[in-house]
C-alpha positions in Angstrom: -7.3 -13.5 -29.5 -3.4 -12.2 -29.5 -1.6 -14.0 -32.3 2.1 -13.9 -30.2 3.1 -16.1 -26.8 5.0 -15.1 -24.0 6.4 -17.8 -21.6 5.4 -17.1 -18.0 9.0 -16.6 -17.1 9.5 -13.5 -19.8 6.5 -12.2 -18.1 7.2 -12.4 -14.2 10.8 -11.0 -15.6 8.9 -7.9 -17.1 6.8 -7.2 -14.3 9.4 -7.6 -11.7 11.6 -5.0 -13.4 9.3 -3.0 -14.9 8.0 -2.2 -11.1 11.4 -2.7 -9.3 12.9 0.0 -11.9 11.7 3.2 -10.2 10.9 1.8 -7.3 13.9 1.0 -5.6 15.9 4.6 -6.2 12.6 6.8 -5.7 10.5 4.6 -3.4 13.0 4.8 -0.4 13.2 8.8 -0.3 9.3 9.2 -0.3 8.8 6.8 2.5 11.4 8.4 4.6 10.4 11.9 4.7 7.1 9.7 7.1 8.5 6.8 8.4 12.2 7.7 8.7 14.5 4.8 10.7 11.6 2.4 10.7 11.4 2.5 6.9 12.1 -0.8 6.5 8.3 -1.8 7.5 6.8 0.0 5.3 7.1 -2.5 2.0 5.8 -4.7 4.6 2.2 -3.1 4.6 2.1 -2.0 1.2 2.5 -5.6 -0.4 -0.8 -6.7 0.6 -2.2 -3.9 -2.1 -0.3 -6.1 -5.0 -1.7 -9.3 -3.4 -5.1 -7.6 -4.2 -4.6 -6.2 -7.4 -3.0 -9.7 -8.7 -5.7 -11.6 -7.9 -8.3 -8.9 -9.2 -6.7 -9.6 -12.8 -5.9 -13.0 -12.0 -10.0 -13.7 -11.6 -10.7 -11.7 -14.6 -8.1 -13.6 -16.9 -9.9 -16.5 -15.4 -12.9 -15.1 -17.1 -11.6 -14.0 -19.8 -8.8 -15.9 -20.6 -8.3 -14.7 -24.6 -9.1 -11.0 -24.2 -7.5 -8.2 -23.3 -8.6 -5.8 -21.1 -9.9 -3.8 -23.2 -11.7 -6.3 -25.0 -13.1 -7.5 -21.9 -13.9 -3.9 -21.1 -16.0 -4.1 -23.9 -17.9 -7.4 -23.0 -18.6 -6.6 -19.7 -20.0 -2.7 -20.5 -21.0 -2.6 -24.0 -19.5 -0.8 -26.9 -20.2 2.8 -25.6 -19.1 2.2 -22.0 -16.3 -0.2 -22.6 -14.8 2.1 -25.3 -14.9 5.3 -22.6 -13.6 2.9 -20.3 -10.3 2.1 -23.1 -10.1 6.0 -23.8 -9.9 6.8 -19.1 -7.7 3.8 -19.1 -5.2 5.1 -22.1 -5.1 8.6 -20.9 -3.7 7.1 -17.2 -1.5 5.0 -18.5 0.1 7.6 -21.4 -0.2 10.1 -17.7 2.0 7.9 -15.5 4.1 6.9 -19.0 4.6 10.4 -18.9 5.6 10.9 -15.3 8.2 7.8 -15.3 9.6 9.4 -18.6 10.2 12.9 -16.7 11.3 11.0 -13.6 13.8 9.3 -15.9 14.8 12.9 -17.3 15.0 14.6 -14.2 17.3 11.9 -12.5 19.4 11.6 -15.6 20.4 15.4 -15.9 20.9 16.5 -12.4 22.9 13.6 -11.9 25.1 13.0 -15.0 23.7 14.5 -17.8 23.9 17.9 -16.5 24.3 20.1 -19.8 21.9 17.3 -21.9 18.8 18.9 -22.8 16.1 16.7 -21.0 13.6 16.8 -24.1 17.1 15.0 -25.7 16.9 12.3 -22.7 13.7 11.8 -23.0 13.8 11.3 -26.6 16.5 9.0 -26.6 14.6 6.5 -23.7 11.0 6.9 -25.6 12.5 6.0 -29.0 14.5 3.0 -27.9 11.3 1.4 -25.7 9.2 2.2 -29.0 11.6 0.2 -30.8 11.3 -2.7 -28.5 7.3 -2.2 -28.4 7.1 -2.3 -32.3 9.0 -5.6 -32.5 6.7 -7.5 -30.2 5.9 -8.6 -26.9 8.2 -11.6 -27.5 10.9 -9.4 -28.2 10.5 -7.4 -24.9 10.4 -10.6 -22.6 13.6 -12.1 -24.6 15.3 -8.6 -24.1 14.0 -8.2 -20.6 15.4 -11.8 -19.7 18.8 -10.3 -20.8 19.0 -7.0 -19.2 17.2 -8.4 -15.5 20.8 -10.5 -14.6 22.5 -7.9 -15.4 20.4 -5.6 -13.1 20.5 -7.9 -10.8 24.4 -8.6 -10.5 25.5 -4.9 -10.8 22.9 -4.2 -8.2 24.4 -6.9 -5.8 28.1 -6.1 -6.2 26.5 -2.6 -5.1 25.2 -3.8 -2.2 28.0 -6.3 -1.2 30.3 -3.1 -0.9 28.6 -1.6 1.6 28.4 -4.1 4.3 31.5 -2.7 5.6 29.9 0.5 6.3 26.9 -0.5 8.1 25.8 0.7 11.7 23.2 -1.4 13.2 22.8 0.7 15.9 20.6 2.9 13.4 18.0 0.1 13.5 17.4 1.7 17.2 14.8 2.6 18.6 12.6 0.4 17.0 8.7 2.2 16.6 9.6 4.6 19.1 6.2 6.2 18.7 4.3 3.4 17.3 3.4 1.9 13.9 1.4 4.5 12.3 4.5 6.3 10.4 5.6 3.2 8.9 1.9 2.4 7.8 1.7 6.3 7.0 5.5 5.6 4.7 3.4 2.9 3.1 0.8 4.9 1.5 3.5 6.3 -1.6 4.8 2.3 -1.7 1.0 1.2 -3.1 1.8 2.9 -6.0 4.4 0.7 -7.0 3.1 -2.3 -5.7 -0.6 -2.3 -7.7 1.7 -1.7 -10.8 1.4 -5.5 -11.3 -1.9 -4.9 -12.7 -0.2 -3.8 -16.1 0.4 -7.9 -16.4 -3.3 -8.1 -17.3 -2.2 -7.3 -20.9 0.4 -9.4 -21.1 -1.6 -12.5 -19.8 -4.0 -12.9 -22.5 -0.4 -13.9 -24.7 1.1 -16.7 -22.0 1.7 -20.1 -23.8 1.5 -22.2 -20.6 -0.8 -20.9 -18.4 -0.8 -23.6 -15.1 0.9 -21.8 -11.9 0.7 -18.1 -13.2 -1.0 -16.7 -10.0 1.3 -18.9 -7.7 4.4 -16.8 -9.7 2.3 -13.4 -9.9 2.5 -13.7 -5.8 5.8 -14.8 -5.7 6.7 -11.6 -7.7 5.4 -9.3 -5.3 6.4 -10.8 -2.3 10.2 -10.8 -3.7 9.3 -7.0 -5.0 8.5 -6.8 -1.4 12.1 -8.4 0.1 14.0 -6.5 -2.1 12.3 -3.1 -0.9 12.6 -3.9 2.5 16.5 -5.0 1.8 17.0 -1.8 -0.2 15.6 0.4 2.8 17.2 -1.2 5.5 20.4 -0.9 3.5 20.0 3.2 3.6 19.2 2.8 7.4 22.0 1.1 8.4 24.3 3.8 6.4 22.0 7.1 7.2 20.2 6.2 10.3 17.6 9.2 10.7 19.6 11.1 8.1 17.6 9.2 5.3 14.7 12.0 4.6 17.4 14.5 3.3 18.5 12.4 0.6 16.8 12.6 -2.7 18.1 9.7 -4.3 19.8 7.3 -0.9 20.4 4.5 -3.5 22.8 6.6 -5.4 23.8 8.4 -2.4 24.6 5.2 -0.5 27.1 3.8 -3.7 28.9 6.9 -3.0 30.1 5.8 0.6 32.0 2.8 -1.7 35.6 2.8 -1.6 37.9 -0.8 -2.6 41.7 0.3 -1.6 42.5 3.2 -3.7 41.1 2.1 -7.0 37.1 1.1 -7.0 35.7 4.5 -6.2 32.4 6.3 -7.8 29.7 3.1 -7.9 27.2 5.3 -8.2 27.6 4.8 -12.0 26.4 1.2 -11.1 22.8 3.2 -10.0 23.0 5.2 -13.7 23.3 1.9 -15.2 21.0 0.4 -13.3 18.7 3.0 -13.8 18.8 2.9 -17.6 18.2 -0.3 -18.0 15.0 -0.8 -15.7 13.1 2.6 -16.8 14.2 1.0 -20.7 11.5 -2.2 -19.6 9.1 0.2 -17.6 8.4 2.3 -20.4 8.2 -0.8 -23.1 5.9 -2.4 -20.6 3.9 1.0 -20.3 3.9 1.7 -23.7 2.5 -1.5 -25.1 -0.1 -1.5 -22.7 -1.5 1.9 -24.0 -1.0 0.6 -27.5 -3.0 -2.1 -26.8 -6.0 -0.4 -25.2 -5.4 2.0 -28.8 -5.5 -1.3 -30.6 -8.7 -2.3 -29.0 -10.3 1.0 -29.1 -10.0 1.3 -33.0 -9.6 -2.8 -34.1 -6.2 -2.0 -35.9 -5.2 -5.1 -37.7 -1.5 -4.7 -36.9 -0.8 -4.4 -33.1 2.2 -1.5 -34.6 0.5 0.9 -36.6 -0.1 3.1 -33.7 3.5 2.7 -31.5 5.4 5.5 -33.2 2.6 8.2 -33.2 1.7 7.3 -29.6 5.2 7.7 -28.6 5.1 11.2 -29.6 1.8 11.9 -28.0 3.5 10.6 -24.3 7.4 13.1 -25.3 4.4 15.7 -25.7 3.0 15.0 -22.5 5.4 14.7 -19.9 7.4 18.1 -20.9 3.2 19.8 -20.6 2.0 17.4 -17.7 5.0 17.7 -15.2 6.5 21.2 -16.0 8.9 21.5 -12.6 10.8 19.4 -10.3 8.9 20.4 -7.6 5.0 19.4 -9.6 6.6 16.2 -10.2 7.1 15.5 -6.8 4.1 17.0 -5.1 2.3 14.5 -7.8 3.9 11.6 -6.8 3.4 12.1 -2.6 0.3 13.1 -3.1 -2.2 12.1 -5.5 -0.9 9.6 -7.7 -1.5 7.2 -5.5 -5.2 7.5 -5.2 -5.0 7.6 -9.0 -4.3 3.9 -8.9 -7.0 2.7 -6.5 -8.9 3.9 -9.4 -7.7 2.9 -12.3 -6.4 -0.9 -10.4 -8.5 -1.2 -7.8 -11.8 0.1 -7.7 -12.6 0.0 -11.5 -11.5 -3.9 -12.1 -13.2 -4.8 -9.0 -16.3 -3.6 -10.4 -15.6 -4.8 -13.3 -15.1 -8.6 -11.9 -18.2 -8.3 -9.1 -20.5 -7.7 -12.8 -18.8 -10.4 -14.3 -19.8 -12.5 -11.4 -23.4 -11.2 -10.9 -24.4 -11.6 -14.7 -22.4 -15.3 -14.9 -24.8 -15.9 -11.8 -28.1 -14.5 -13.4 -27.4 -16.6 -16.4 -26.8 -19.7 -14.4 -30.5 -19.0 -12.7 -32.2 -18.4 -15.5 -31.1 -21.6 -17.0 -32.1 -23.8 -14.6 -35.2 -22.1 -13.7 -38.2 -24.0 -15.6 -40.2 -22.5 -18.1 -43.9 -21.8 -17.7 -46.4 -23.7 -20.1 
């Protein structure tokens, strides 16, 4: 049983920030390619997948309230198959962590650290995030409670300054060829909304477990509302030109000009990006480290944090050698990657648990033969 404790507020903050961090910056460009001006509708199509994952992890948590995902994989599937699943999940999370790290380095070196080597940018981020994991989940939660308000205040100010630039005519016509483009555009968003799965690694640490399902559902809905708002902002500014911008939110904030003294607001996005990715990397590294602890039964959670950080850095350089490769992977493969690990396998684990409980209950009431 986990020895550290986490409040529900910290849990919601960590998950909300981890998902939001990359979704609002990279999500609009992936959606706009398919949905164009109707991109605002795509989050409404994608959020049910996040809710589905929320129910799956919550039901598993109800059956195994004091066990981490790695521990109940072993409990359900046995030592051999359970440990094999742990290895697969570990590789999945490490690979996705490397994807996020490479996204961070590409954005940073493209926008504001042009002459800084990618390796240096990635090293700074992974060392910072690994230190948070080393200090424990409670420290991660407290750090996020400081970071998230700053993130939201900066975001709200940036959006408020854009209101005078809105052109509501850009919204028309709505669904000129039907809703299918918006549905197609929602597919890349499914990966972000299903990131709620990583809450499964934090749930066993909760002090107070009442109302946690309601809180996770609200977190999903708030993420959906935020993404709809960001998408509407981009459409109101750029209209049908939205797909031409690789980082639409960054390009949008370049429009801000208050008098002659407040300009170049894109620096806001840089601060938001760094703070958000720091929290996201911390959560992902914590999940991977939890799986290592379950696999090898370490007595201290911090034993493998720094070797894990080094491994993730190596994978980040090896897995996504070019920007084009990274973009192609994110557009076409990462969603189905997530479907397997955060929907299909948890559903099978839940089904096995329910069937096993049902069979054991039948055996207990079956009359004994004399």
